[in-house]
C-alpha positions as CSV (number, residue, x, y, z in Angstrom):
1,M,60.9,96.7,62.7
2,R,60.6,100.7,63.7
3,N,62.4,101.6,67.2
4,C,60.6,103.7,69.7
5,I,61.3,107.0,71.9
6,V,60.0,107.8,74.9
7,V,60.9,111.4,76.2
8,V,59.7,111.0,79.9
9,Q,59.9,114.4,81.6
10,F,58.7,115.6,85.3
11,D,58.0,119.0,86.1
12,L,60.7,119.5,88.9
13,P,63.7,122.2,89.8
14,K,66.9,121.3,87.6
15,R,69.1,119.2,90.5
16,S,72.8,119.9,90.7
17,E,74.9,118.0,88.6
18,Q,75.9,116.0,91.8
19,Q,72.3,114.8,92.5
20,A,71.9,114.6,88.8
21,I,74.9,111.9,89.3
22,A,73.3,110.6,92.2
23,G,70.0,110.0,90.8
24,G,71.0,107.9,87.7
25,T,73.5,105.8,88.9
26,G,71.4,104.9,91.5
27,S,68.5,103.6,89.1
28,A,70.9,102.6,86.5
29,P,71.0,98.8,87.4
30,V,67.4,98.9,87.0
31,Y,67.4,100.3,83.5
32,R,70.5,97.5,82.3
33,G,68.2,94.6,83.5
34,L,65.9,96.3,80.2
35,G,68.0,95.1,77.5
36,E,66.1,92.0,77.8
37,K,62.8,93.6,77.5
38,G,63.5,95.8,74.5
39,L,65.0,98.8,76.0
40,I,68.3,99.7,74.1
41,R,69.2,102.7,75.7
42,K,68.7,105.4,78.1
43,D,69.7,108.5,79.0
44,Y,68.9,111.0,82.2
45,L,67.9,114.2,81.1
46,N,68.6,117.3,83.8
47,G,67.9,121.0,83.1
48,E,65.6,123.8,83.4
49,A,62.4,122.6,81.8
50,G,62.7,119.3,84.2
51,T,64.3,116.0,84.6
52,G,63.4,113.1,83.1
53,G,65.1,110.8,80.8
54,V,65.0,109.7,76.7
55,Y,64.6,106.1,75.8
56,L,65.3,104.2,73.3
57,W,63.6,101.1,72.5
58,E,63.7,98.8,69.8
59,S,59.7,98.6,69.3
60,R,56.6,100.7,70.7
61,A,55.3,97.4,72.1
62,A,58.4,97.1,74.8
63,A,58.2,100.6,75.8
64,E,54.2,100.2,76.3
65,A,55.2,96.9,78.5
66,W,56.8,98.9,80.3
67,F,55.1,102.1,80.3
68,T,52.2,100.7,82.3
69,E,49.6,102.8,83.8
70,A,51.1,101.1,87.1
71,R,54.8,101.7,86.6
72,V,53.8,105.6,85.8
73,A,52.0,105.8,89.2
74,E,55.1,104.2,90.6
75,L,57.1,107.5,88.9
76,T,54.5,109.9,90.3
77,E,54.9,108.1,93.9
78,R,59.0,108.5,93.6
79,F,59.0,111.9,92.3
80,G,56.2,113.3,93.8
81,V,54.6,114.2,90.0
82,R,53.2,112.5,87.2
83,P,55.7,112.5,84.7
84,R,54.6,113.4,81.2
85,L,55.8,110.7,78.1
86,T,55.7,111.5,74.7
87,W,56.0,108.7,72.4
88,Y,57.8,109.0,68.8
89,D,58.3,106.2,66.3
90,T,61.7,106.5,64.7
91,H,62.5,105.3,61.4
92,V,66.0,106.4,60.2
93,T,68.8,106.2,63.1
94,V,71.9,107.9,62.1
95,D,75.0,106.5,64.4
96,N,78.0,107.8,64.1
97,V,79.4,104.8,67.0
98,R,78.5,102.6,65.2
99,G,79.7,104.8,61.6
100,E,76.4,103.4,59.8
101,T,72.5,104.6,59.0
102,R,69.8,102.3,60.2
103,V,65.9,102.4,59.0
104,N,63.8,100.2,61.0
105,G,66.5,99.3,62.7
106,V,68.4,97.6,60.1
107,P,71.6,99.5,58.0
108,L,70.8,101.1,55.4
109,S,73.6,99.7,53.2
110,I,71.5,96.3,53.9
111,A,68.0,97.6,54.1
112,A,68.6,99.0,51.0
113,E,69.3,95.0,49.0
């Protein structure tokens, strides 16, 4: 099964490092709890182009189940601006922490068999 990456961006000014850390650690428990719903990883973004997050999901279906219109409305209310969501299917992943390359979520050595 291929993974799905969703990049969520808010057109907001860059926050200080302290503000970004406080915001991320404040909401992290919500995303930690989504592991059972298919969220593999979330990285928080903070830069000149805005703020947001990069979400790696087990599947597009899992991502779509989380990013409903109701969720987007909730985020809009919380941040005061509607987020921009960009969706990507990811077929090949290089994971240097695990020391492997995966094709559609399966380690290359297994996928080749």
